[in-house]
N, CA, C and O of each residue as an XYZ file, in Angstrom:
832
protein
N       5.357      5.613     -3.279
C       6.052      4.408     -2.829
C       5.813      3.271     -3.817
O       4.789      3.211     -4.498
N       6.787      2.379     -3.871
C       6.630      1.209     -4.717
C       5.685      0.230     -4.049
O       5.846     -0.071     -2.866
N       4.687     -0.281     -4.791
C       3.720     -1.195     -4.224
C       4.243     -2.617     -4.161
O       5.315     -2.934     -4.676
N       3.446     -3.474     -3.506
C       3.814     -4.870     -3.326
C       3.030     -5.805     -4.235
O       3.063     -7.019     -4.032
N       2.323     -5.273     -5.238
C       1.510     -6.134     -6.086
C       2.317     -7.308     -6.639
O       3.423     -7.136     -7.153
N       1.738     -8.502     -6.520
C       2.274     -9.770     -7.021
C       3.433    -10.318     -6.200
O       3.960    -11.384     -6.519
N       3.843     -9.609     -5.146
C       4.942    -10.113     -4.324
C       4.457    -11.234     -3.404
O       3.368    -11.126     -2.840
N       5.238    -12.310     -3.236
C       4.872    -13.376     -2.296
C       4.788    -12.839     -0.870
O       5.533    -11.932     -0.496
N       3.881    -13.400     -0.080
C       3.759    -12.946      1.301
C       3.213    -14.062      2.185
O       2.652    -15.049      1.710
N       3.398    -13.865      3.496
C       2.854    -14.768      4.506
C       2.171    -13.935      5.578
O       2.598    -12.823      5.887
N       1.104    -14.491      6.140
C       0.374    -13.831      7.217
C       0.529    -14.670      8.477
O       0.228    -15.864      8.482
N       1.005    -14.027      9.553
C       1.200    -14.708     10.827
C       0.259    -14.120     11.873
O      -0.059    -12.931     11.836
N      -0.179    -14.957     12.797
C      -0.955    -14.476     13.925
C      -0.067    -13.779     14.933
O       1.155    -13.747     14.787
N      -0.701    -13.211     15.974
C       0.063    -12.477     16.992
C       1.104    -13.362     17.668
O       2.161    -12.881     18.077
N       0.807    -14.651     17.786
C       1.753    -15.553     18.433
C       2.853    -16.053     17.530
O       3.697    -16.840     17.960
N       2.861    -15.609     16.277
C       3.892    -16.008     15.332
C       3.520    -17.184     14.460
O       4.277    -17.552     13.561
N       2.345    -17.792     14.712
C       1.942    -18.954     13.915
C       1.581    -18.534     12.493
O       0.987    -17.476     12.280
N       1.942    -19.367     11.529
C       1.615    -19.092     10.133
C       0.133    -19.367      9.904
O      -0.355    -20.465     10.173
N      -0.577    -18.355      9.402
C      -2.013    -18.474      9.158
C      -2.309    -18.687      7.678
O      -3.187    -19.474      7.323
N      -1.577    -17.987      6.819
C      -1.851    -18.075      5.384
C      -0.609    -17.694      4.604
O       0.250    -16.960      5.093
N      -0.525    -18.203      3.380
C       0.573    -17.863      2.474
C       0.004    -17.671      1.080
O      -0.913    -18.379      0.665
N       0.553    -16.716      0.371
C       0.072    -16.445     -0.984
C       0.839    -15.289     -1.584
O       2.066    -15.235     -1.493
N       0.114    -14.355     -2.204
C       0.765    -13.184     -2.777
C      -0.155    -11.975     -2.648
O      -1.362    -12.110     -2.446
N       0.439    -10.794     -2.769
C      -0.327     -9.552     -2.692
C      -1.019     -9.323     -4.031
O      -0.363     -9.151     -5.058
N      -2.334     -9.322     -4.009
C      -3.087     -9.099     -5.240
C      -3.260     -7.611     -5.519
O      -3.271     -7.193     -6.677
N      -3.396     -6.805     -4.455
C      -3.569     -5.361     -4.626
C      -2.960     -4.644     -3.434
O      -3.005     -5.131     -2.304
N      -2.391     -3.478     -3.705
C      -1.806     -2.617     -2.680
C      -2.278     -1.206     -2.974
O      -1.681     -0.498     -3.785
N      -3.357     -0.799     -2.308
C      -3.976      0.491     -2.611
C      -4.426      1.184     -1.337
O      -5.069      0.578     -0.480
N      -4.080      2.466     -1.219
C      -4.599      3.320     -0.146
C      -4.412      2.702      1.239
O      -5.327      2.716      2.062
N      -3.224      2.161      1.486
C      -2.941      1.615      2.796
C      -3.624      0.302      3.104
O      -3.725     -0.081      4.270
N      -4.092     -0.392      2.094
C      -4.763     -1.685      2.268
C      -4.106     -2.715      1.353
O      -3.938     -2.484      0.156
N      -3.736     -3.857      1.937
C      -3.218     -4.970      1.150
C      -4.300     -6.024      0.995
O      -4.912     -6.445      1.977
N      -4.533     -6.446     -0.237
C      -5.402     -7.587     -0.503
C      -4.511     -8.771     -0.829
O      -3.740     -8.742     -1.788
N      -4.626     -9.813     -0.017
C      -3.743    -10.973     -0.127
C      -4.535    -12.162     -0.643
O      -5.553    -12.545     -0.066
N      -4.061    -12.733     -1.724
C      -4.669    -13.943     -2.265
C      -3.918    -15.143     -1.699
O      -2.728    -15.327     -1.955
N      -4.640    -15.962     -0.919
C      -4.040    -17.115     -0.251
C      -4.830    -18.360     -0.619
O      -5.859    -18.632      0.000
N      -4.381    -19.127     -1.613
C      -5.183    -20.223     -2.177
C      -5.656    -21.259     -1.167
O      -6.725    -21.841     -1.347
N      -4.887    -21.505     -0.109
C      -5.247    -22.569      0.835
C      -5.895    -22.046      2.114
O      -6.138    -22.814      3.044
N      -6.174    -20.752      2.166
C      -6.768    -20.183      3.377
C      -8.273    -20.410      3.372
O      -8.952    -20.090      2.396
N      -8.796    -20.967      4.474
C     -10.222    -21.322      4.534
C     -11.113    -20.151      4.894
O     -12.312    -20.170      4.616
N     -10.526    -19.117      5.519
C     -11.323    -17.957      5.910
C     -11.783    -17.985      7.344
O     -12.401    -17.025      7.806
N     -11.500    -19.063      8.074
C     -12.027    -19.173      9.423
C     -11.050    -18.905     10.543
O     -11.435    -18.961     11.711
N      -9.794    -18.615     10.230
C      -8.783    -18.458     11.277
C      -8.665    -17.034     11.798
O      -8.195    -16.818     12.915
N      -9.084    -16.071     11.003
C      -8.952    -14.665     11.375
C     -10.306    -13.977     11.313
O     -11.213    -14.396     10.593
N     -10.411    -12.888     12.107
C     -11.638    -12.100     12.131
C     -11.281    -10.628     11.979
O     -10.179    -10.227     12.351
N     -12.195     -9.806     11.435
C     -11.927     -8.370     11.339
C     -11.516     -7.793     12.693
O     -12.146     -8.051     13.718
N     -10.447     -7.008     12.665
C      -9.916     -6.421     13.885
C      -8.756     -7.178     14.481
O      -8.034     -6.639     15.320
N      -8.555     -8.437     14.061
C      -7.426     -9.211     14.575
C      -6.102     -8.577     14.154
O      -5.954     -8.106     13.026
N      -5.149     -8.575     15.074
C      -3.799     -8.104     14.750
C      -3.010     -9.235     14.097
O      -3.045    -10.375     14.558
N      -2.304     -8.911     13.028
C      -1.497     -9.898     12.314
C      -0.152     -9.291     11.948
O       0.048     -8.079     12.021
N       0.752    -10.158     11.557
C       2.050     -9.737     11.027
C       2.149    -10.258      9.599
O       2.018    -11.458      9.358
N       2.379     -9.356      8.661
C       2.490     -9.717      7.250
C       3.956     -9.592      6.835
O       4.582     -8.553      7.045
N       4.489    -10.646      6.252
C       5.874    -10.634      5.767
C       5.840    -10.741      4.248
O       5.396    -11.745      3.692
N       6.318     -9.686      3.586
C       6.298     -9.620      2.127
C       7.714     -9.804      1.602
O       8.639     -9.124      2.046
N       7.883    -10.718      0.658
C       9.190    -10.949      0.034
C       9.264    -10.115     -1.235
O       8.992    -10.598     -2.334
N       9.640     -8.850     -1.060
C       9.700     -7.930     -2.194
C      11.039     -8.054     -2.903
O      12.083     -7.943     -2.260
N      11.036     -8.283     -4.225
C      12.307     -8.391     -4.935
C      13.086     -7.092     -4.941
O      14.294     -7.093     -5.180
N      12.403     -5.970     -4.679
C      13.089     -4.688     -4.672
C      13.487     -4.247     -3.275
O      14.604     -3.773     -3.069
N      12.593     -4.398     -2.321
C      12.856     -3.870     -0.989
C      13.490     -4.889     -0.058
O      14.031     -4.518      0.984
N      13.433     -6.149     -0.407
C      13.882     -7.184      0.496
C      12.696     -7.771      1.243
O      11.561     -7.688      0.774
N      12.952     -8.363      2.400
C      11.874     -8.953      3.199
C      11.307     -7.882      4.120
O      11.990     -7.407      5.027
N      10.064     -7.507      3.882
C       9.424     -6.413      4.612
C       8.423     -7.001      5.601
O       7.538     -7.763      5.214
N       8.562     -6.645      6.881
C       7.653     -7.115      7.925
C       6.740     -5.975      8.350
O       7.207     -4.902      8.731
N       5.428     -6.217      8.283
C       4.428     -5.196      8.587
C       3.494     -5.675      9.688
O       3.026     -6.813      9.660
N       3.223     -4.806     10.657
C       2.117     -5.036     11.578
C       0.851     -4.514     10.912
O       0.881     -3.475     10.252
N      -0.257     -5.224     11.079
C      -1.491     -4.827     10.398
C      -2.693     -5.355     11.167
O      -2.557     -6.133     12.110
N      -3.879     -4.911     10.739
C      -5.130     -5.420     11.291
C      -5.980     -5.978     10.161
O      -5.984     -5.452      9.048
N      -6.694     -7.042     10.462
C      -7.539     -7.689      9.462
C      -8.779     -6.839      9.213
O      -9.465     -6.437     10.153
N      -9.062     -6.571      7.942
C     -10.297     -5.889      7.556
C     -11.300     -6.873      6.980
O     -12.498     -6.774      7.245
N     -10.811     -7.822      6.191
C     -11.666     -8.831      5.565
C     -10.976    -10.183      5.677
O      -9.784    -10.308      5.396
N     -11.733    -11.191      6.088
C     -11.229    -12.565      6.135
C     -12.239    -13.455      5.429
O     -13.349    -13.660      5.920
N     -11.852    -13.979      4.282
C     -12.749    -14.797      3.466
C     -11.942    -15.939      2.869
O     -10.713    -15.866      2.828
N     -12.602    -16.987      2.407
C     -11.855    -18.070      1.770
C     -10.951    -17.552      0.652
O     -11.399    -16.872     -0.272
N      -9.677    -17.889      0.761
C      -8.658    -17.551     -0.244
C      -8.341    -16.055     -0.316
O      -7.603    -15.632     -1.206
N      -8.884    -15.242      0.604
C      -8.609    -13.801      0.539
C      -8.561    -13.185      1.937
O      -9.431    -13.432      2.772
N      -7.538    -12.389      2.169
C      -7.415    -11.614      3.405
C      -7.097    -10.177      3.010
O      -6.240     -9.937      2.160
N      -7.786     -9.226      3.625
C      -7.468     -7.818      3.429
C      -7.033     -7.236      4.763
O      -7.692     -7.438      5.784
N      -5.918     -6.511      4.750
C      -5.387     -5.938      5.984
C      -5.194     -4.437      5.819
O      -4.912     -3.942      4.728
N      -5.355     -3.721      6.941
C      -5.230     -2.261      6.958
C      -4.360     -1.862      8.151
O      -3.794     -2.713      8.838
N      -4.264     -0.533      8.385
C      -3.448     -0.007      9.493
C      -2.028     -0.558      9.424
O      -1.485     -1.044     10.417
N      -1.445     -0.475      8.244
C      -0.113     -1.049      8.024
C       0.954     -0.221      8.728
O       0.995      1.003      8.596
N       1.806     -0.895      9.469
C       2.929     -0.234     10.133
C       4.183     -1.069      9.885
O       4.247     -2.244     10.249
N       5.164     -0.448      9.269
C       6.382     -1.187      8.934
C       7.192     -1.457     10.195
O       7.527     -0.545     10.951
N       7.495     -2.722     10.398
C       8.284     -3.119     11.567
C       9.750     -3.276     11.208
O      10.624     -2.848     11.962
N      10.027     -3.888     10.061
C      11.411     -4.236      9.726
C      11.551     -4.418      8.224
O      10.641     -4.911      7.557
N      12.694     -4.016      7.706
C      13.053     -4.300      6.316
C      14.427     -4.951      6.320
O      15.410     -4.347      6.748
N      14.483     -6.177      5.843
C      15.765     -6.871      5.705
C      16.230     -6.690      4.271
O      15.787     -7.388      3.359
N      17.134     -5.735      4.096
C      17.571     -5.401      2.748
C      18.390     -6.537      2.159
O      19.221     -7.151      2.827
N      18.128     -6.791      0.896
C      18.960     -7.713      0.145
C      19.661     -6.898     -0.922
O      19.478     -5.682     -0.978
N      20.422     -7.500     -1.731
C      21.068     -6.795     -2.825
C      19.911     -6.397     -3.726
O      20.050     -6.442     -4.948
N      18.858     -6.038     -3.202
C      17.447     -5.620     -3.330
C      16.749     -5.713     -4.479
O      16.097     -5.667     -5.522
N      16.852     -5.740     -4.318
C      17.696     -5.331     -5.302
C      17.757     -6.179     -6.491
O      18.783     -6.772     -6.822
N      16.605     -6.235     -7.159
C      16.655     -6.705     -8.530
C      17.636     -5.803     -9.263
O      17.597     -4.580     -9.131
N      18.502     -6.417    -10.025
C      19.484     -5.655    -10.808
C      19.186     -5.928    -12.270
O      19.326     -7.061    -12.730
N      18.776     -4.904    -13.004
C      18.344     -5.110    -14.382
C      19.448     -4.706    -15.354
O      20.138     -3.711    -15.131
N      19.617     -5.473    -16.431
C      20.619     -5.111    -17.434
C      20.174     -3.903    -18.246
O      19.000     -3.776    -18.596
N      21.113     -3.028    -18.540
C      20.834     -1.846    -19.363
C      22.025     -1.619    -20.288
O      23.086     -2.218    -20.112
N      21.838     -0.767    -21.250
C      22.942     -0.330    -22.127
C      22.769      1.161    -22.377
O      22.620      1.604    -23.516
N      22.792      1.921    -21.295
C      22.546      3.357    -21.377
C      23.829      4.136    -21.119
O      24.579      3.804    -20.200
N      24.092      5.170    -21.919
C      25.235      6.029    -21.616
C      24.975      6.844    -20.354
O      23.887      7.391    -20.173
N      25.965      6.918    -19.497
C      25.874      7.713    -18.271
C      27.115      8.591    -18.194
O      28.243      8.109    -18.298
N      26.888      9.878    -18.012
C      28.004     10.826    -17.908
C      28.141     11.289    -16.459
O      27.185     11.774    -15.853
N      29.348     11.128    -15.916
C      29.657     11.645    -14.587
C      30.386     12.973    -14.762
O      31.403     13.056    -15.452
N      29.852     13.999    -14.130
C      30.358     15.357    -14.356
C      31.205     15.891    -13.214
O      31.972     16.838    -13.393
N      31.067     15.280    -12.025
C      31.796     15.764    -10.860
C      32.324     14.582    -10.056
O      31.877     13.447    -10.222
N      33.272     14.870     -9.192
C      33.781     13.900     -8.229
C      33.745     14.579     -6.859
O      34.030     15.771     -6.742
N      33.392     13.808     -5.820
C      33.344     14.367     -4.470
C      34.717     14.227     -3.824
O      35.248     13.122     -3.710
N      35.290     15.353     -3.404
C      36.582     15.371     -2.717
C      36.417     16.179     -1.436
O      36.005     17.338     -1.472
N      36.741     15.560     -0.307
C      36.592     16.226      0.996
C      35.181     16.778      1.187
O      34.985     17.857      1.746
N      34.209     16.011      0.710
C      32.818     16.395      0.910
C      32.284     17.426     -0.053
O      31.124     17.823      0.054
N      33.103     17.874     -0.996
C      32.679     18.907     -1.938
C      32.761     18.385     -3.373
O      33.711     17.686     -3.724
N      31.754     18.727     -4.217
C      31.810     18.312     -5.624
C      32.810     19.155     -6.415
O      32.814     20.383     -6.327
N      33.649     18.479     -7.181
C      34.601     19.179     -8.048
C      34.370     18.728     -9.485
O      34.195     17.535     -9.734
N      34.369     19.661    -10.433
C      34.084     19.299    -11.829
C      35.137     18.344    -12.386
O      36.325     18.463    -12.085
N      34.684     17.404    -13.196
C      35.578     16.542    -13.962
C      35.783     17.176    -15.330
O      34.816     17.478    -16.030
N      37.023     17.375    -15.708
C      37.322     17.989    -16.997
C      38.381     17.142    -17.709
O      39.558     17.197    -17.353
N      37.970     16.359    -18.713
C      36.608     16.265    -19.247
C      35.715     15.385    -18.372
O      36.218     14.657    -17.516
N      34.392     15.443    -18.576
C      33.493     14.529    -17.867
C      33.827     13.078    -18.215
O      34.436     12.800    -19.248
N      33.424     12.169    -17.346
C      33.662     10.744    -17.555
C      32.439     10.134    -18.231
O      31.378     10.014    -17.619
N      32.595      9.752    -19.494
C      31.509      9.111    -20.240
C      31.626      7.599    -20.099
O      32.673      7.019    -20.386
N      30.541      6.966    -19.653
C      30.542      5.528    -19.394
C      29.311      4.891    -20.036
O      28.426      5.577    -20.548
N      29.284      3.571    -19.993
C      28.111      2.822    -20.436
C      27.611      1.993    -19.261
O      28.320      1.119    -18.762
N      26.386      2.271    -18.821
C      25.806      1.488    -17.731
C      25.549      0.064    -18.209
O      25.053     -0.146    -19.316
N      25.888     -0.913    -17.371
C      25.704     -2.331    -17.698
C      24.511     -2.934    -16.972
O      23.763     -3.725    -17.546
N      24.335     -2.563    -15.718
C      23.139     -2.960    -14.977
C      22.931     -1.978    -13.830
O      23.859     -1.305    -13.382
N      21.683     -1.919    -13.370
C      21.307     -0.929    -12.364
C      20.326     -1.560    -11.387
O      19.449     -2.326    -11.785
N      20.477     -1.236    -10.110
C      19.457     -1.535     -9.113
C      19.137     -0.223     -8.403
O      19.695      0.821     -8.739
N      18.250     -0.276     -7.434
C      17.935      0.934     -6.684
C      19.065      1.323     -5.744
O      19.047      2.412     -5.171
N      20.061      0.433     -5.579
C      21.130      0.692     -4.625
C      22.507      0.812     -5.254
O      23.466      1.192     -4.582
N      22.613      0.494     -6.527
C      23.927      0.550     -7.134
C      23.880      0.251     -8.616
O      22.806      0.080     -9.194
N      25.055      0.190     -9.230
C      25.128     -0.037    -10.670
C      26.496     -0.590    -11.033
O      27.439     -0.548    -10.243
N      26.578     -1.110    -12.255
C      27.858     -1.400    -12.892
C      27.938     -0.569    -14.154
O      26.952     -0.410    -14.873
N      29.131     -0.036    -14.416
C      29.320      0.688    -15.669
C      30.658      0.306    -16.288
O      31.572     -0.161    -15.609
N      30.742      0.516    -17.586
C      31.951      0.224    -18.357
C      32.641      1.537    -18.688
O      32.004      2.484    -19.149
N      33.947      1.589    -18.452
C      34.740      2.768    -18.802
C      36.054      2.306    -19.410
O      36.532      1.207    -19.129
N      36.633      3.161    -20.247
C      37.879      2.787    -20.915
C      39.020      2.602    -19.922
O      39.832      1.687    -20.066
N      39.083      3.467    -18.918
C      40.146      3.403    -17.919
C      39.549      3.123    -16.548
O      38.410      3.495    -16.269
N      40.331      2.460    -15.689
C      39.863      2.149    -14.341
C      39.815      3.411    -13.484
O      40.776      4.179    -13.433
N      38.695      3.612    -12.820
C      38.544      4.709    -11.863
C      38.991      4.191    -10.494
O      38.588      3.095    -10.104
N      39.803      4.938     -9.758
C      40.308      4.436     -8.474
C      39.187      4.022     -7.522
O      38.143      4.670     -7.448
N      39.427      2.926     -6.793
C      38.454      2.472     -5.806
C      38.221      3.556     -4.759
O      39.154      4.249     -4.353
N      36.979      3.695     -4.328
C      36.626      4.705     -3.341
C      36.232      6.040     -3.930
O      35.746      6.914     -3.212
N      36.434      6.215     -5.237
C      36.045      7.470     -5.886
C      34.531      7.649     -5.825
O      33.774      6.701     -6.033
N      34.103      8.875     -5.537
C      32.679      9.220     -5.505
C      32.347     10.034     -6.748
O      32.743     11.194     -6.868
N      31.622      9.419     -7.664
C      31.290     10.041     -8.944
C      29.871     10.595     -8.915
O      28.952      9.937     -8.426
N      29.695     11.794     -9.433
C      28.387     12.454     -9.455
C      27.872     12.489    -10.883
O      28.555     12.968    -11.788
N      26.666     11.978    -11.080
C      26.076     11.985    -12.418
C      24.573     11.832    -12.351
O      23.961     12.054    -11.306
N      23.978     11.449    -13.475
C      22.533     11.240    -13.547
C      22.244      9.955    -14.307
O      22.909      9.642    -15.294
N      21.237      9.208    -13.834
C      20.764      8.028    -14.555
C      19.555      8.418    -15.393
O      18.610      9.010    -14.871
N      19.568      8.095    -16.685
C      18.474      8.510    -17.583
C      17.289      7.557    -17.508
O      17.103      6.742    -18.412
N      16.479      7.639    -16.449
C      15.312      6.765    -16.339
C      14.194      7.281    -17.231
O      14.272      8.386    -17.769
N      13.152      6.468    -17.383
C      12.066      6.823    -18.303
C      11.275      8.032    -17.830
O      10.722      8.762    -18.652
N      11.209      8.262    -16.513
C      10.421      9.380    -15.994
C      11.215     10.682    -15.978
O      10.709     11.730    -16.378
N      12.459     10.610    -15.514
C      13.292     11.811    -15.392
C      14.716     11.373    -15.088
O      14.934     10.249    -14.637
N      15.687     12.245    -15.329
C      17.046     11.919    -14.906
C      17.117     11.870    -13.374
O      16.608     12.764    -12.698
N      17.739     10.839    -12.841
C      17.860     10.684    -11.390
C      19.305     10.960    -10.986
O      20.213     10.262    -11.439
N      19.534     11.968    -10.139
C      20.900     12.262     -9.708
C      21.429     11.179     -8.780
O      20.715     10.706     -7.896
N      22.680     10.790     -8.983
C      23.294      9.761     -8.143
C      24.718     10.159     -7.788
O      25.391     10.879     -8.525
N      25.153      9.668     -6.635
C      26.568      9.675     -6.273
C      26.969      8.211     -6.173
O      26.484      7.487     -5.303
N      27.855      7.776     -7.064
C      28.243      6.367     -7.163
C      29.646      6.182     -6.592
O      30.610      6.773     -7.079
N      29.745      5.356     -5.557
C      31.046      5.039     -4.968
C      31.608      3.786     -5.630
O      30.968      2.735     -5.615
N      32.788      3.891     -6.205
C      33.412      2.761     -6.894
C      33.945      1.768     -5.860
O      34.786      2.107     -5.027
N      33.435      0.527     -5.933
C      33.810     -0.498     -4.957
C      34.718     -1.577     -5.524
O      35.501     -2.176     -4.787
N      34.625     -1.834     -6.827
C      35.428     -2.928     -7.392
C      35.592     -2.730     -8.898
O      34.850     -1.986     -9.539
N      36.602     -3.430     -9.436
C      36.888     -3.421    -10.873
C      36.893     -4.851    -11.392
O      37.118     -5.802    -10.644
N      36.641     -4.980    -12.685
C      36.889     -6.256    -13.359
C      37.110     -5.970    -14.839
O      36.444     -5.102    -15.404
N      38.040     -6.689    -15.480
C      38.277     -6.461    -16.902
C      37.048     -6.839    -17.717
O      36.335     -7.786    -17.383
N      36.810     -6.093    -18.786
C      35.640     -6.366    -19.626
C      35.927     -5.937    -21.054
O      35.871     -4.750    -21.376
N      36.233     -6.899    -21.908
C      36.380     -6.667    -23.348
C      37.236     -5.443    -23.668
O      36.806     -4.540    -24.386
N      38.436     -5.427    -23.130
C      39.360     -4.347    -23.433
C      39.121     -3.076    -22.650
O      39.824     -2.087    -22.856
N      38.145     -3.077    -21.755
C      37.864     -1.919    -20.912
C      37.773     -2.406    -19.462
O      38.265     -3.486    -19.133
N      37.149     -1.611    -18.607
C      37.015     -1.974    -17.195
C      35.576     -1.795    -16.744
O      34.979     -0.737    -16.942
N      35.023     -2.842    -16.134
C      33.701     -2.729    -15.508
C      33.892     -2.309    -14.058
O      34.784     -2.799    -13.366
N      33.045     -1.398    -13.614
C      33.124     -0.859    -12.262
C      31.843     -1.198    -11.504
O      30.743     -0.937    -11.992
N      31.981     -1.774    -10.323
C      30.830     -2.004     -9.459
C      30.719     -0.880     -8.451
O      31.694     -0.542     -7.781
N      29.543     -0.303     -8.343
C      29.349      0.876     -7.496
C      28.125      0.724     -6.609
O      27.200     -0.025     -6.923
N      28.135      1.441     -5.509
C      26.915      1.603     -4.716
C      26.555      3.083     -4.697
O      27.425      3.948     -4.795
N      25.257      3.359     -4.569
C      24.806      4.739     -4.485
C      24.840      5.189     -3.025
O      24.474      4.430     -2.128
N      25.276      6.412     -2.796
C      25.367      6.937     -1.431
C      24.621      8.262     -1.340
O      24.503      9.005     -2.315
N      24.123      8.532     -0.132
C      23.495      9.821      0.189
C      22.381     10.198     -0.780
O      22.271     11.354     -1.188
N      21.552      9.216     -1.149
C      20.459      9.505     -2.082
C      19.235     10.011     -1.340
O      18.918      9.535     -0.250
N      18.547     10.979     -1.937
C      17.271     11.438     -1.405
C      16.231     10.338     -1.580
O      16.272      9.586     -2.554
N      15.294     10.246     -0.630
C      14.283      9.192     -0.685
C      13.478      9.265     -1.973
O      13.129      8.235     -2.550
N      13.180     10.483     -2.427
C      12.385     10.622     -3.651
C      13.128     10.037     -4.847
O      12.507      9.512     -5.771
N      14.454     10.126     -4.831
C      15.237      9.565     -5.935
C      15.353      8.044     -5.825
O      15.367      7.348     -6.840
N      15.435      7.528     -4.595
C      15.409      6.074     -4.409
C      14.105      5.507     -4.942
O      14.100      4.483     -5.626
N      12.985      6.181     -4.626
C      11.682      5.710     -5.093
C      11.593      5.758     -6.614
O      11.016      4.863     -7.231
N      12.160      6.797     -7.219
C      12.152      6.893     -8.679
C      12.920      5.726     -9.297
O      12.504      5.176    -10.316
N      14.038      5.349     -8.679
C      14.800      4.203     -9.186
C      14.049      2.897     -8.974
O      14.065      2.030     -9.848
N      13.381      2.738     -7.812
C      12.554      1.550     -7.588
C      11.541      1.393     -8.714
O      11.390      0.314     -9.287
N      10.849      2.490     -9.021
C       9.805      2.418    -10.048
C      10.401      2.071    -11.404
O       9.844      1.260    -12.143
N      11.525      2.682    -11.726
C      12.128      2.453    -13.037
C      12.665      1.030    -13.159
O      12.492      0.385    -14.193
N      13.322      0.536    -12.095
C      13.839     -0.833    -12.124
C      12.695     -1.825    -12.268
O      12.795     -2.792    -13.024
N      11.594     -1.582    -11.532
C      10.427     -2.457    -11.647
C       9.872     -2.450    -13.061
O       9.563     -3.502    -13.620
N       9.748     -1.271    -13.633
C       9.242     -1.134    -15.004
C      10.133     -1.877    -15.986
O       9.651     -2.594    -16.863
N      11.438     -1.697    -15.830
C      12.384     -2.348    -16.736
C      12.333     -3.870    -16.572
O      12.400     -4.603    -17.558
N      12.213     -4.346    -15.323
C      12.137     -5.782    -15.083
C      10.909     -6.375    -15.770
O      10.989     -7.440    -16.382
N       9.780     -5.688    -15.669
C       8.553     -6.186    -16.296
C       8.681     -6.214    -17.815
O       8.184     -7.131    -18.469
N       9.347     -5.212    -18.370
C       9.571     -5.196    -19.815
C      10.403     -6.399    -20.242
O      10.107     -7.047    -21.246
N      11.445     -6.689    -19.469
C      12.320     -7.818    -19.801
C      11.553     -9.132    -19.728
O      11.685     -9.983    -20.608
N      10.745     -9.300    -18.670
C       9.962    -10.526    -18.535
C       8.961    -10.669    -19.668
O       8.756    -11.768    -20.184
N       8.332     -9.554    -20.059
C       7.374     -9.598    -21.166
C       8.068     -9.969    -22.468
O       7.535    -10.742    -23.264
N       9.259     -9.417    -22.685
C      10.006     -9.740    -23.900
C      10.381    -11.217    -23.932
O      10.341    -11.848    -24.989
N      10.748    -11.770    -22.771
C      11.101    -13.192    -22.714
C       9.888    -14.065    -23.003
O       9.990    -15.064    -23.716
N       8.726    -13.683    -22.442
C       7.515    -14.464    -22.697
C       7.142    -14.425    -24.171
O       6.748    -15.438    -24.747
N       7.268    -13.249    -24.777
C       6.903    -13.107    -26.187
C       7.860    -13.855    -27.105
O       7.500    -14.232    -28.220
N       9.085    -14.067    -26.622
C      10.081    -14.745    -27.454
C       9.905    -16.255    -27.451
O      10.460    -16.953    -28.300
N       9.119    -16.766    -26.480
C       8.925    -18.227    -26.390
C       7.966    -18.715    -27.461
O       7.685    -19.911    -27.539
């Protein structure tokens, strides 16, 4: 699973009152360590039930039920994490890429049919939930394209549903969402998007 390290978060008491705000310093083995600069350490005790709301740029706003393991000035550790709710956003950090992507099949009546020739495209940006790609000709809206995204760990199989078109430098950009993805492949995309985002941020810092 993708961790919550460095993601902003808030800790609420059972009654909904805000107890602390900060960010996740560590997410390991079912335990979140939360750094909360203004927390005095006296509002919570080990064993207290709390609600942790994490603003994850990838998963959206994630609400977790948890129990306090450690309560100290500027630090709270919680365990027994149980996911209550995920409010999905366009999640969806969307990172720019310039990778060739080949779609080899199209889904028709629920069955994959080979594309002859395959559709060669250039990916423009990718999130864990969708992508944009550039193609010479417009693909009809609603088309389900089958291909693979070349992530750093392994090729990730995707079915991309074409939702919109826009002209782009003599070609057509296509906005797509991914459908019917296996959880293991969603997680692989989360990890790759996170990795790519960090690379981009590091490059920007180094350029200053």
